[in-house]
C-alpha positions in Angstrom: 0.0 0.1 0.3 1.1 3.6 -0.7 2.1 5.5 2.5 0.5 8.8 3.0 2.5 11.7 4.6 3.5 10.5 8.5 2.7 13.8 9.3 -1.3 13.9 8.9 -1.2 10.7 11.1 0.3 12.0 13.7 -1.9 14.9 13.5 -5.2 12.4 13.9 -3.9 10.7 16.7 -3.0 14.0 18.7 -5.6 16.0 17.3 -8.3 13.6 18.6 -6.3 12.1 21.3 -6.3 16.3 22.6 -9.9 16.7 22.0 -11.1 13.8 23.8 -8.7 15.0 26.5 -10.3 18.2 26.6 -14.0 16.7 26.8 -12.8 14.6 29.9 -11.4 17.7 31.5 -14.2 19.9 31.0 -16.7 17.5 31.8 -15.1 16.9 35.1 -15.1 20.2 35.8 -18.9 20.8 35.1 -20.0 17.6 36.4 -17.1 17.5 39.7 -16.8 13.8 40.4 -18.8 13.8 44.1 -17.5 10.5 45.5 -16.6 6.9 44.5 -20.3 6.0 43.2 -20.2 9.1 41.2 -16.6 8.0 39.4 -16.8 4.5 38.5 -21.2 4.2 37.8 -21.7 8.3 37.1 -24.3 8.5 39.9 -26.8 5.7 38.1 -28.8 8.1 36.5 -27.6 8.5 33.2 -30.2 8.6 30.4 -30.8 5.5 28.4 -29.7 7.2 24.8 -26.0 8.1 26.2 -25.8 4.4 27.4 -27.1 2.8 24.2 -24.7 5.2 22.3 -21.8 3.8 24.6 -22.8 0.2 24.2 -22.9 0.7 20.4 -19.5 2.2 19.9 -17.8 -0.1 22.6 -18.8 -3.5 21.2 -17.3 -2.0 17.6 -13.5 -2.9 18.1 -11.0 -2.5 15.5 -11.7 -6.4 15.6 -15.4 -5.6 14.6 -13.7 -3.3 11.6 -10.5 -5.2 10.9 -11.5 -8.8 12.1 -15.0 -9.1 10.3 -13.2 -8.0 7.3 -10.8 -10.7 7.6 -13.8 -13.2 8.4 -14.7 -12.0 4.6 -11.8 -13.0 3.8 -11.5 -16.2 5.4 -15.0 -17.6 4.2 -16.2 -15.6 1.7 -20.0 -13.8 2.6 -21.0 -16.2 5.5 -18.1 -14.4 7.3 -19.7 -11.0 8.5 -22.9 -12.8 9.1 -21.4 -15.2 11.3 -19.4 -12.9 13.1 -22.3 -10.4 13.8 -24.7 -13.1 15.2 -22.0 -15.2 17.1 -20.8 -12.0 18.7 -24.6 -10.7 19.3 -25.5 -13.6 21.2 -23.9 -12.9 24.8 -25.4 -10.1 25.1 -28.7 -11.7 25.2 -27.5 -13.7 28.3 -26.0 -10.6 29.7 -29.4 -8.2 30.0 -31.4 -10.3 32.3 -28.3 -11.3 34.4 -27.5 -7.8 35.2 -30.7 -6.7 35.8 -31.4 -9.8 37.9 -28.1 -8.6 39.6 -29.5 -5.1 40.2 -32.5 -6.3 41.6 -30.5 -8.8 44.2 -27.7 -6.6 45.0 -28.8 -3.4 44.5 -25.6 -1.8 46.0 -22.9 -3.8 44.3 -20.7 -1.8 41.8 -18.6 -4.4 40.8 -19.4 -8.3 39.0 -16.5 -9.6 41.9 -18.4 -7.9 44.6 -21.4 -10.2 43.8 -19.2 -13.0 43.3 -17.6 -12.5 46.7 -20.3 -12.4 48.6 -22.4 -15.4 46.6 -18.9 -17.8 46.2 -16.6 -16.7 49.0 -13.3 -14.5 48.9 -11.3 -16.9 47.0 -13.6 -17.8 44.2 -13.6 -13.9 44.0 -10.0 -13.6 43.3 -9.9 -16.0 40.3 -13.0 -14.1 38.8 -11.1 -10.4 39.4 -8.0 -12.2 37.6 -10.0 -13.3 34.6 -11.8 -9.9 34.9 -8.4 -8.2 34.6 -7.1 -10.4 32.2 -10.1 -10.3 29.7 -9.8 -6.0 29.6 -5.7 -6.6 29.5 -6.4 -8.9 26.3 -9.2 -6.5 25.0 -7.5 -3.2 25.4 -3.9 -4.9 24.0 -6.2 -5.4 20.7 -7.1 -2.0 20.5 -3.6 -0.9 20.3 -2.2 -3.7 18.0 -5.1 -2.5 15.5 -4.5 0.9 15.7 -0.3 0.2 15.6 -1.5 -1.6 12.1 -3.7 1.1 10.6 -1.2 3.9 11.2 2.1 2.0 10.4 0.3 0.4 7.0 -1.3 3.7 5.7 1.3 6.5 7.3 4.3 4.8 8.0 4.4 5.7 11.6 6.5 2.8 13.9 4.1 0.5 15.0 5.2 0.6 18.2 4.6 4.1 18.7 1.5 4.1 17.0 -0.1 1.2 19.5 1.5 2.9 22.5 0.3 6.2 22.1 -3.4 5.2 21.3 -3.4 3.2 24.6 -1.9 5.9 26.6 -4.6 8.7 25.4 -7.4 6.8 26.6 -6.1 5.5 29.6 -5.4 9.3 30.4 -8.8 10.7 30.1 -10.1 7.7 31.6 -8.4 8.0 34.7 -9.5 11.7 34.2 -12.9 11.4 34.4 -14.1 7.9 35.3 -16.9 6.5 33.7 -19.0 9.8 32.9 -15.9 10.9 31.1 -16.1 7.9 28.5 -20.1 8.1 27.9 -19.9 11.6 26.8 -16.5 10.8 24.2 -18.5 8.1 23.3 -21.3 10.0 22.2 -19.1 12.3 20.0 -17.5 9.3 18.6 -20.6 7.4 17.8 -21.9 10.0 15.3 -18.1 10.1 13.8 -17.8 6.2 13.3 -21.8 6.0 12.1 -21.0 8.7 9.7 -17.8 7.3 8.4 -19.3 3.4 7.6 -22.6 5.2 6.0 -20.6 7.1 3.6 -17.7 4.8 2.6 -19.8 1.6 1.9 -22.0 3.0 -1.2 -18.3 4.4 -2.4 -17.2 1.0 -2.4 -20.2 -0.1 -4.2 -20.0 2.7 -6.9 -16.5 2.2 -7.2 -16.3 -1.6 -8.4 -19.7 -2.5 -9.0 -22.1 -5.2 -7.8 -21.2 -7.6 -11.0 -17.5 -7.5 -10.5 -17.6 -8.4 -6.9 -19.8 -11.3 -7.8 -17.6 -12.5 -11.0 -14.4 -12.6 -9.1 -16.0 -14.4 -5.7 -17.5 -17.0 -8.4 -14.0 -17.1 -9.6 -12.8 -17.8 -5.8 -15.6 -20.1 -5.2 -14.4 -22.1 -8.6 -11.1 -21.5 -9.9 -8.7 -24.2 -7.5 -6.3 -21.9 -9.4 -7.1 -18.8 -7.4 -4.8 -17.4 -4.4 -8.0 -17.2 -2.3 -9.6 -20.1 -4.0 -12.5 -21.4 -1.6 -15.7 -23.6 -3.0 -17.7 -21.8 0.0 -17.3 -18.3 -0.8 -20.4 -17.6 -1.8 -22.5 -19.9 0.5 -24.6 -18.3 3.7 -24.3 -22.0 4.9 -20.7 -22.5 4.9 -20.0 -25.4 7.3 -16.4 -23.7 8.1 -18.3 -20.0 8.7 -20.5 -21.5 10.8 -18.0 -22.9 12.9 -16.8 -19.5 13.1 -19.9 -18.3 14.2 -20.3 -21.2 17.1 -16.5 -20.0 17.8 -17.1 -15.9 17.9 -20.2 -16.5 19.9 -18.0 -18.2 23.0 -15.4 -15.7 22.7 -17.6 -12.9 23.2 -19.5 -14.2 25.8 -16.3 -14.1 27.9 -15.7 -10.8 26.7 -19.0 -10.0 27.9 -19.8 -11.5 31.0 -16.4 -11.3 32.2 -15.9 -7.4 31.1 -16.7 -5.1 34.2 -17.2 -1.9 31.7 -20.7 -3.2 30.5 -21.4 -3.7 33.9 -20.7 -0.1 34.8 -22.6 1.4 32.3 -25.5 -0.8 33.1 -25.5 0.1 36.7 -25.2 3.8 35.4 -28.7 3.6 33.8 -31.2 5.2 35.7 -33.7 1.9 35.5 -34.0 -1.3 34.1 -36.1 -0.7 31.8 -33.5 1.9 30.4 -31.2 -0.7 30.8 -32.9 -2.8 28.4 -33.6 -0.5 25.8 -29.9 1.0 25.8 -28.8 -2.5 25.4 -30.9 -3.8 22.6 -30.8 -0.4 20.4 -27.1 -0.5 21.3 -26.6 -4.0 20.1 -29.3 -5.3 17.5 -30.1 -1.7 16.1 -27.1 0.2 16.2 -24.2 -2.7 16.4 -25.6 -5.8 14.6 -25.0 -4.2 10.8 -21.4 -3.0 11.2 -19.2 -6.4 10.8 -21.6 -7.5 8.2 -20.7 -4.1 6.4 -17.3 -4.4 6.9 -16.9 -8.5 6.0 -18.6 -7.6 2.6 -17.2 -4.2 1.4 -13.7 -4.8 2.8 -13.1 -8.3 2.9 -15.8 -9.7 0.2 -14.6 -7.2 -2.4 -10.3 -7.8 -1.3 -11.2 -11.6 -2.2 -13.0 -10.4 -5.9 -9.8 -8.3 -6.4 -7.7 -11.1 -5.7 -5.5 -9.8 -2.9 -3.8 -11.9 -0.7 -1.2 -12.7 1.8 1.8 -11.8 -0.5 -0.4 -10.3 -3.3 -0.8 -7.0 -2.3 -0.8 -7.5 1.2 1.1 -9.3 4.1 -1.3 -10.3 6.1 -5.4 -10.5 5.8 -6.0 -8.4 9.1 -4.8 -5.0 6.3 -7.4 -6.0 3.8 -9.9 -3.1 5.4 -7.5 -0.3 4.8 -6.3 -1.8 1.5 -9.6 -2.0 -0.1 -10.2 1.9 1.3 -7.2 3.4 0.3 -7.4 1.8 -3.3 -10.9 3.2 -3.6 -10.2 7.1 -1.9 -6.6 7.3 -2.5 -4.9 9.2 0.5 -8.4 10.4 1.9 -9.7 6.9 1.8 -6.5 6.0 3.9 -6.9 9.1 6.3 -10.4 8.1 6.9 -9.8 4.6 7.6 -7.3 5.7 10.1 -9.8 7.9 11.7 -12.2 5.1 12.1 -9.9 2.5 13.7 -8.3 5.6 16.1 -12.3 5.6 16.9 -12.8 2.5 17.6 -9.8 2.0 19.5 -10.7 5.1 22.0 -14.4 3.7 22.4 -13.6 0.5 23.3 -10.4 1.1 25.2 -12.6 3.7 27.2 -15.1 1.3 28.2 -12.5 -1.7 29.1 -10.5 0.6 30.9 -13.6 2.1 32.5 -14.4 -1.2 33.8 -10.9 -1.6 35.1 -10.9 1.2 37.2 -13.7 -0.2 38.8 -12.4 -3.5 39.7 -9.3 -1.9 41.1 -11.1 1.2 42.9 -13.5 -1.0 44.9 -12.2 -4.6 44.8 -8.6 -4.2 44.9 -8.0 -1.3 47.0 -10.4 -3.2 49.7 -8.0 -6.3 49.8 -5.1 -3.7 50.5 -6.4 -1.2 52.7 -8.1 -3.4 55.6 -8.9 0.6 57.4 -11.6 2.2 56.6 -10.7 5.5 54.3 -11.8 8.6 52.5 -13.3 8.0 49.2 -11.1 10.6 47.8 -7.8 8.2 49.0 -9.9 5.1 47.1 -10.4 6.9 43.7 -6.8 8.0 43.8 -5.9 5.0 44.3 -8.0 3.4 41.1 -6.5 6.3 39.0 -2.7 5.5 39.8 -3.6 1.9 39.4 -5.6 2.6 36.2 -2.4 4.5 34.8 0.0 1.8 35.1 -1.9 -0.8 33.8 -2.7 1.1 30.5 1.0 1.5 30.6 1.6 -2.3 30.9 -1.2 -3.2 28.4 0.9 -0.2 26.1 4.1 -2.0 26.3 2.6 -5.3 25.8 0.8 -4.2 22.5 4.1 -3.1 21.1 5.3 -6.7 20.7 2.8 -8.3 19.1 3.3 -6.3 15.1 2.2 -8.6 12.4 -0.2 -11.1 14.6 -3.7 -11.7 13.4 -6.3 -9.9 15.2 -9.0 -13.0 14.1 -6.4 -15.4 15.9 -5.8 -13.6 18.4 -9.5 -13.3 19.1 -10.7 -17.3 18.5 -7.7 -18.1 21.0 -9.0 -15.7 23.6 -12.0 -17.8 23.6 -10.9 -20.8 25.3 -9.4 -18.6 27.6 -12.5 -16.3 28.6 -15.6 -18.9 28.0 -14.4 -21.3 30.8 -15.7 -19.0 33.6 -19.4 -18.2 32.1 -21.0 -20.9 32.9 -20.3 -20.7 36.9 -21.2 -16.9 36.8 -24.3 -17.3 35.2 -25.1 -20.3 37.5 -24.0 -18.3 40.7 -26.5 -15.9 39.4 -29.8 -17.6 38.7 -29.3 -20.9 41.0 -28.8 -21.2 44.9 -27.2 -24.9 44.4 -23.7 -24.1 42.7 -20.8 -24.2 45.6 -17.7 -22.3 45.4 -15.9 -25.6 44.9 -18.0 -26.6 42.0 -17.4 -23.4 40.5 -13.8 -23.5 40.5 -13.7 -26.7 39.2 -15.7 -26.3 36.5 -13.4 -23.1 35.2 -10.5 -25.3 35.5 -12.2 -28.0 33.7 -13.0 -26.1 30.8 -10.0 -24.1 30.8 -8.3 -27.5 30.4 -10.0 -29.4 27.9 -10.1 -26.2 25.4 -6.5 -26.0 25.3 -6.1 -29.7 25.3 -8.2 -29.3 21.8 -6.2 -26.8 20.9 -2.7 -28.5 21.2 -3.9 -32.0 20.7 -6.3 -31.6 17.5 -3.8 -31.8 14.4 -6.5 -30.3 12.0 -5.9 -26.6 12.5 -9.7 -26.3 11.0 -11.4 -27.5 13.5 -9.0 -27.7 16.7 -9.8 -23.8 17.3 -13.8 -24.7 16.8 -13.7 -27.7 19.3 -11.6 -25.8 21.8 -13.7 -22.9 22.3 -16.9 -25.3 22.5 -15.1 -27.5 25.1 -14.1 -24.2 27.0 -17.8 -23.0 27.4 -20.0 -26.5 27.4 -17.6 -28.3 30.1 -17.8 -26.3 32.9 -22.0 -25.9 32.1 -22.0 -29.9 32.8 -19.5 -29.5 35.8 -21.7 -27.3 37.5 -25.4 -28.9 36.4 -23.8 -32.3 37.4 -22.1 -31.3 40.7 -24.8 -28.8 41.8 -27.7 -31.8 41.8 -25.4 -34.0 44.0 -24.8 -31.2 46.9 -27.6 -30.1 49.5 -26.2 -26.4 49.5 -28.5 -23.6 49.3 -27.6 -20.2 49.1 -29.5 -17.6 50.9 -29.8 -14.6 48.1 -31.9 -12.8 50.1 -28.9 -11.3 52.6 -27.4 -9.8 48.9 -29.8 -6.8 49.5 -28.1 -5.7 52.6 -24.8 -5.9 51.4 -22.9 -2.3 52.3 -19.9 -1.7 50.2 -18.2 0.5 52.1 -19.0 4.1 50.3 -22.1 6.0 49.5 -24.1 4.6 47.0 -27.4 6.0 45.1 -30.1 3.4 44.4 -33.2 4.3 42.5 -36.6 3.3 43.8 -37.2 0.9 41.2 -33.7 -1.3 42.0 -34.1 -1.3 45.2 
């Protein structure tokens, strides 16, 4: 790909970075933070429209743009659809789960507070580790996506681009907390939506549907085609469907274990607002995006005859390649703005979540004595900055790694705890021992499948499925054999140690 002047790239990154930092500073000045609850969940009175926009853009990862385009290269026309439905299903698990949690434990701020009261401190520590790890992975992936985009298009060193992208979002989240993230998300929502609604018709107008269809037909029928795939035009592709199942497992851990989604859910003024915010933000606003990116970037790349070593180095680069091919230097700039926005929104949501974990759970485990909320928030800010710095440094070492491959492997790691969490919220029978055993059984079976199955076309699929289903089986069988019954009623009286604004409906 022909590179654009690097000064423009630096201008995009620092220009928008300063804008977001300025918005966070303004929000902090106009709406001063009054305590821990205000800092972490915006006082629990955020209107549904603001949450809906934030949910939508926080689920638009760099992977949603670049990874779904990559799925179009891998699986043809079925790639984007399977990516979309697979990544959407976990929200239909999350929504009833978090609404129920709000009702049974109205003063909770983090999901790990619930785990501690439900399963005990040792099990909470296991889930805390997973919660921090999933956010660490997600924020790193955003940095990798930004690094690939800015280095491919502007020639900015990958390490520098990945590092700066993560540190910019870290600083504005540490400054303004969740409220700063929500207001930045609103601006970023309109920028992302405007870009995608503009570039899709421009790509179709440039190539024409006939060219795309003929190109995909050649991919499906010509064994000499660099991207030969007999199922390229099939919506019922077996490999594509397996990827959809895998995408569901991957997303299950990313949604259920990411504190950022709980923080946004708890920030809403009512359960009704929560329900509509998450439905509108995911089904209406997010669902079409991976389908658009898969078809207008990935499938167009197939039709053009692009492949690794032929126009691009690896398939993650297909989206910037197509946009630059169609729009030249301006297309490259537009793409980098798009990727930078997605990295900021997803990164902001994640960091707001991990800031809650640090401010509430980690602080309590380190500081046993009563302390002021100001000191608690100061600790959360410092811990978040250190976390962001570590993530930025790790992201700099992952140049050239496929975003889709990272995503698929993460499903094995983060799918394993989901069954224990879900069962613990709705069922009084599971014990702490059963919960922990189920997690490690899922991890062991998933990793064993990944390593021991030689066929790389199915080892990732079986590994992800086992990681999710084996724990569910352990939970059901183990719980039916125990006489344990947890008393959910005592959660109503949980005191987090800081002032909490609970709405009448939730309580």
